N, C-alpha and C positions, 0 to 999 in steps of 0.2 A: 671352611667358608664362614665369613663373618655373619652371624645371624643369631636370632633368639628363637626360642621354642614356642610352638603353639600347644596348648593343652586342649585336648579334644574329648568330647563326650564318649562314653562307652556304651556299646550295645550288648545284649545278652549273649552268652556263650551258647553255641549250637554246633551242629555238625551236618553238613551236606556234601555230596560229592557227585560230580558229573564230568564228562570229558567231551571236548570238541576238537576237531582236527580240520585244518585247512592247509593245503600245500601251496606255497607261493609259486607263481608261474616260472618255469625254466629251472627249477631247483631239483635236487635229487629226490627220487620217490621214497616212500616209506618213512614219513616223519614220525618221531616219537609221539605217543599218546599220553595224556595227562588226566588225572582226576583231581578234583578240588575238594579241600577240606577246610572247615572253619577252625581256626586255632584258638581265638579268644576275643576279648573286647577290642574294639577298634583302636588302632594305634598306627602312626605313620612310620616311615622308613624302617621296616623290620630288618634285623640281621638274622642269618640262619647259618648253622654249621652242623656237621656230622662228626661224631667221634669214630674211633677205629672199630667199634662194634656195631655201628649203624644207628646208634641212638642220636636223634636229632634234637637240636635246641633252636628256639626261635624267640627273639626278644624285640621289644619296642620301648622307646624312652617315654612314651605317653603315660604319665602317672607314676613315674619311678622306673626302676630297672625291671619291668614286667617281663618275665621269661616263662616259656612253656617248653615241655619236652615230649617227645614221641618215641615209642619203642616198636611201632608197627609201620614203619616207613611212611610216616606222615598221615596215616589214615585218621588217627585221633590224637588229641593233645591234652596234657595235664599241666596246670600251672604249678610252678615251683616257688620256693621262697624268694621274696623280693630282697635282693642284696642291699639296695639303697632306696629309700623312699623318694629321693630327689634325683633327677637325671636330665641331662641334655643328651647330646650325641652319645650313642652306645655302639658296641661291637662285641663280637664273640670269636673265640678260638678254642681249640682243644689240643692236647699233646698226645704222645704215643701211649701214655698210661691212662688215657681217657678222662683226665681231669679237664674241666671246662673253665675257661677264663672269660670274664665279662668286664668290659671297660665302660665307663660313663663319665659324662662331663657335668660340671657344676653340681656335684653331689654334696653330701653332708659331712664329709670327712675332714675337710680342710678349712682353715679360717680365711685363706686368701681367695679372692674371687676368681672364677673361671679357671679351675684346675681340673685335671683328669685323674680318675682312680681306676685301679685294676683290682678285681675280685676273683677269687679262685674257689672252686668247689670240687671236692673229691668224692662226693656222694650224690651226684646227679642233681645238684641244686637244692638239696635239703638244707645245707649250711654253707656259709661263705666266709672266707677270710680275706682281709684287706691287705693289699700290698703297700707297705710303708714307704714313704718318700725319703729323700735325703735329709730332711729336717722334720722334726715332729710337728704335727698339726699343719702340714703343708701339702697334704694330699700326695698321691703317688707321683704326679708330675713335678710338683714343687718348682714351677716356672715363674720367673720374675716378670715375664711378658704376657702371662695368661695363656690359655690353651683353647684351641678350637679344632673341631673335627678329628677326634682321636680314633686310632685303630690299634689292634693288638695281634701279636703272633706268639706262638709258643712251640718249643721243640726240645725233646730229650736227645741230646747229641751223642751220648754214650750211656750204656747201662749203669755205669758207676757214678754218674753225675746227675744232679737235679735238672729240671727243665730250665732252659734259657727262655726268658719272656721279654718281649720288646714292645714297649708302648710308643706309638708314633703320632705326631700331630703337627700343626703349625701354630705359631703364636698369634694372639689376638690383638695385643696392644703394641706390638713391635712391627717389624717390617715383613711379616708373614713368611718367615723362614721355616724350614722343615727341621724338626727336632725328634730325638728319641730319648727315652729312659730305659735302661736295660737291667734286668734282674738275672743273676747267676745262681740263685738259690730257690728256684721253682716258684717265683712270684712273691716270696715273703718280704723281700726288701728290694728297692730299686735305686740305682745310682742317680746322679744329678743329670739335668738335661744336657744333651750333646747335639750340637748343630751339625747336620750331615754335609754341609758345604763349607765347614770351617776347618776340617781336619783331613785334607787330601793325603792319599798315599804319596810317599816321597819319590815319585817318578815324574819326569817332565810332562808326560801325557796326562797324568792325573791332575797335576796342578793347572795345566792349561784348560783341561775339561772343567775343573771347578770354577775357574774364572768365567768361562763361557756360560756355564749353567747359572752362575750367580747373576750375570747380566740379564738373563731372561726371567729369572724367578724372583728377584728382589722385589718384595712388597706385593706380589700378585701370584698367589698359589692357592690350589685346592688339593689337599691330601687325598690320594687315591687308595692307599693301603700299604701294608707291611707283610712280609713273608720271610720264612727261614727255610732254606733248602734242606730236605730231609737227610738223615744219616744214611750212609751207604751209597750216596750218589756222587757224581763228579765234583759238584760244588757244595758238598755237605757242610752245613753250618753257615753258609753265606746268608747274610741278612740283606734283604732288599727293602727299600722304601720307594714308593711311586707317587708322583704328583703331576698336576697340570699347571701351566703357567702362561703368562702373556708374553711380553717382549720388552726390550729396553725402551723403545719409543713410547709404548703405552704406560710404562711405569712412571714416566714424567707427568702423566695426568693424575696421579695419586694412587694410593694403595687401595686394596679391593674390599673395603667395607661395603661399597655399593655394588660390587661385582659387575661394573659396567664395561670392563675390558673384554676383548675376545681372547679366550684361553685356547690358543692354537698349538701349543707345544706340550709334549708329553715327555716326562723325565723319570729316570731312576737314579738312585745312588746305592752302591753295594759295599759291604764290608766283609772281609774274610778273616778278620781278627777280633771278632766279638765286639765290634763297634769302636775300636781304637782309631782306625783310619777308614776313609771312605773314598770311593771312586765313582763319579757321576757319569751318566751317559744319556744323551738324548735318544728317545725311542722314535719320535715322529714329529714333524713340523708340518701342519696343514696350511700355513701361510696366513698372513694378516687378514682379518675379516671373516675367518672361519672359527666357530666357537664350539668347543667341546664341553663347556660347562652346562650340561643339560639335565639336572644341575651338576651331577658328578660323572666321573668316569669310574670304571671298575678295574680292579687289579687282582691278579691271582698268579699262582705258580702251578706247574704240573708235578707229577710224582717223581720227576728227576730234577726238580728245582729250577726249571726254566720259567722266566717271567712272561706275562701276557697283560695287555690292556684291552678292555672292551669299551668302546666309546661311541657316542652319537654326535654327528657333526654335519654342518652344511658345507661339505667338502667341495662341491661343484659349483657353488654360487659365485656370482659377481655381486659383492655386497651393495654397491651403489645401485645396480639394476634392480636387485631384489627389494631394496628399500623403496625405490620409486614405485615398483609394482605393488608393494604392500600398501603404500599410501593411496594409490589409485584403485586398489581393489581387484587387480588383475593377476596377483601372484598365484592364485589357484591353478592357473593354466601353465605355469612355468615350473616344471619339476626340478630344474637345476637349483631352485631355491630351497628345496626340502632338506631336512635333517634325516640322514640315514645311519644305519648301524654298521660299525666297522670294528676290526680287530687288528692289532699288531702284536707280534710275538718274537721271541728270541729262542733259537734252538741251541745256543751256546752260552747260556748263563747270563745274558744281558749285554754281551759285547757287540753283537750285530743283530739288527731287527729286520725281519722279512728279507734277509739277504743283503741288506745295506743299500747303498745308492743314494741316500739322502745327502743334503748339503753338508751337515756335520758328519764326519766319518763314523760309520757304524749305525747311523739312524736309517730308518726305512724310507725308501723313495715312494712306496705305495702301500696302502693298507689293504686288508681283506674286507670286501663288502659282504655283509651278511644277507640283507634283504634284497630280493630280486628287483630288477628295473620296474616290473609291473606292480610291485608293492609300494605304491606312492603314498605321500602324506608326510606326517611328522613322526619321527621315531625318537623317543626320550627314555630316560631312566635305564641306561644300559647296565647289564649285569653279566658276569662271566665266571665260569669255573672250568677247570681242566683236569684231565686224567693222565693217560699216556701222552708223551710228547706229540703235539699236532692234533690232539682230540679234545674238543671243547663243546660245552653246552653254554648257550647264551640266552638271555631273556631281555625283553624291552617292552615298553608301552607304545602303542601306535594309534594315531587317528588318521583318517583319510584327508583331513584338512591340511593345507600347507600353512604353517604358522607365519604370520607377518614378522619381518625383521627390520632392524635399523641399519644405518650406514656403516656401522662397525661389525655387522654380521650377528648382532645379539637379537634374541627373540624379544619381541615387543611385550612389555608387561601387559597382561590382560588380553593378549592377542588371540587367545582361545576362549575368551569369556563371552563371545557373541558381539554383534554390532550394537552401537549406541543409538541414540544418546542417553538412554536410561541409565546405563552403567558407566558413562563417561567415555566410552570408546567411539572411534570414528564409525560412521555408517558403512564404511567399506570393509569392515572386518568380517571374517567368515562366521557361520553359525557356531554356537557353542560346541566345542570339540567333544566327540565321544571317543573315549580311550579304551582299548582292549589290551589284554596281556598276550604276548607272543613268546614263543620259545624256538630257538634254532640250534642245530647240531651240525658240526663238521667233524669228520674222522680223517681228513687228509689235508691238514694245513702244512704238511711237508711239501705239498705242491705250491707253485707260485701263486701270488695273490689273485691273479685272474683265472686260475685253473682249479682252485679248490671248490668243492661242491658243498651245498647246504641243503638241509631238510628243515623246513620251518613249519611250526604248528601254531595256529591261532587257538589259544587256550581258552579264552572266554568269548562267549557270544553275546552276552548281556554286558554292556560297558561297565567297567569297574570304577570309572571316574568320568564325570562330565564337567567341562569347563576348562579353566586355565590351569597350567602348570608353570609357575613362575620360577625363574632361575636366578633371581637377583638377591636372594637371601633376605636380610632385614630391610632391603629397599623395596620389597614386594608390599604394595599398599592395597588394602581392601577398598572397594568390593571386587574389582575386576581381577586383581592379581591374587591367584589362589595358591596357597601352600598347604592345603589340607593333607596332602600325601607326604609333606616335607620333601626330602631330597633324593631318595633312592629306593630301589628294591634290591634283593640279593638272590643268588642261586648258589646252591651247594651240591656236591656230589657225595653219595654214600659209598661204602666199601664195595658194593656191587657195580659201581660206576653209573648209578641212576641219579637223575637230577631232581632237586626239590627247590621250588621257587617260593620265596616269602614276599608277599605283597599285601597292600591294604586296599580294601574295597569300601569306598564311601558313597556309592551310588544307591544300590538296592539292598545289598547284604549288610553294609556298615559293620564290617568285622575285619580283624586280622586274619589272613587266609594263607593257605599253602597249596601250591600246585605240585603234584607228585607224579613223576614219570611212571607209567604203568605198562608201556609197551615200547618196543624198539630196543636198540643195542645200548650197552653201557660204554663207558669211556676207558675201561681197563681191559687190556688183553683181548683175546678172541672170545668175547663174552656171549656172542649170539643174542638171543632174546632174553637177556638177563633181567630185564625190568618188567617182564610179564607177571601179572598178579592173578 
């Protein structure tokens, strides 16, 4: 996403924990329970990951690559060495040898502007080594077009080879294409940027798919994530990159520095030859006027290497009707205008999504809805992690207010900041939105989208954020357009299959926090009450 960083003030480090549980009407009984822990000083859009021993890492780009680790399932956290004192977008990954990888944007390693870097630690964050780019002093990415919203993945594909590490992003100064840099020596050195829609596999279907994907994604993308299918699985070593895009008609209105387009299509591209060739596939198209940039979607794979998207979108809205109702102040009574939490996934390595049936062959005709019909309001900041195929934990933020939208299906900037005129908003806007953290779990996504069951937990009872959540990147203008949280939260699963959610609280606690699953079942095997503490 084209945007700049906010630098936020820090609060003192502390540690508190409590749990709150609420079951959404009509969903499966027995939702997982969670406890809350303070991680460190306040910072937006935290990334979280677990290694294969259960050690957790949590990072935020506020103030540099600020990273914490936990060895007791998230109950307490210790700050590790800061790899880079300068940072924009960041991300985390681990490999099978429990090395941790950290990516950051606009760091201190390169002379070119807006580049991405990858750092590696083999001693739990005590020391870090930098991944060299293709040209000295050019950072890891070494992109001529600049870099925005980076993600990283790592995997040891065989015992006799170093880890393969993949850095993924879209360009900032160019047409917003999706790129990767790949390391085959454990993250020590990385190759030159490769565009994932420029090198299709030499089959007619792949070439056609690339042309279709390019028509949708040219100049309007938001990267969702990158993953590598683990060794010993059907698709071992397959690299996936995921992103969201607008469409050819909206591309004519200009590229997405402003984020004004409705991002209604979800895409992956995959490579089975270490990035030499790529095959794209549409996962889902929600249709024009339905926007999944809230602000990001979440991307993950299960333990067999199957891909998943978690996303929030106003799927059931009529954009023109909802826009008129937003202007008139009557949208609160029309639940068809709300953003809800959804999932699409592929059980065959990305070829077919939710059983297919979409307009583009292989794409999903219908997603899985997470929140129940009775859980109305606005659902933003989707996050997802997976265990065994068809078993997922998700998280999101929810307010009971229905966010006003425009004629393109985009959330109105400042729509949750409260009515004007003191803040420049119309008097018809709803009261300042109160946002709480929610977590959901399904263990049967092998069922059809309308038949899968969900258990949903309201994790916080005191709102963790009050006011607006703007999804227009650098077009968010104060005071009504609030980006204090930046653009996402994340959820990770540990080796027992238990979930850990990284989020920021800027209301009463004003800290980086973690919600740790303490009851209910895990996502791996027949684990029973594996998450009980």
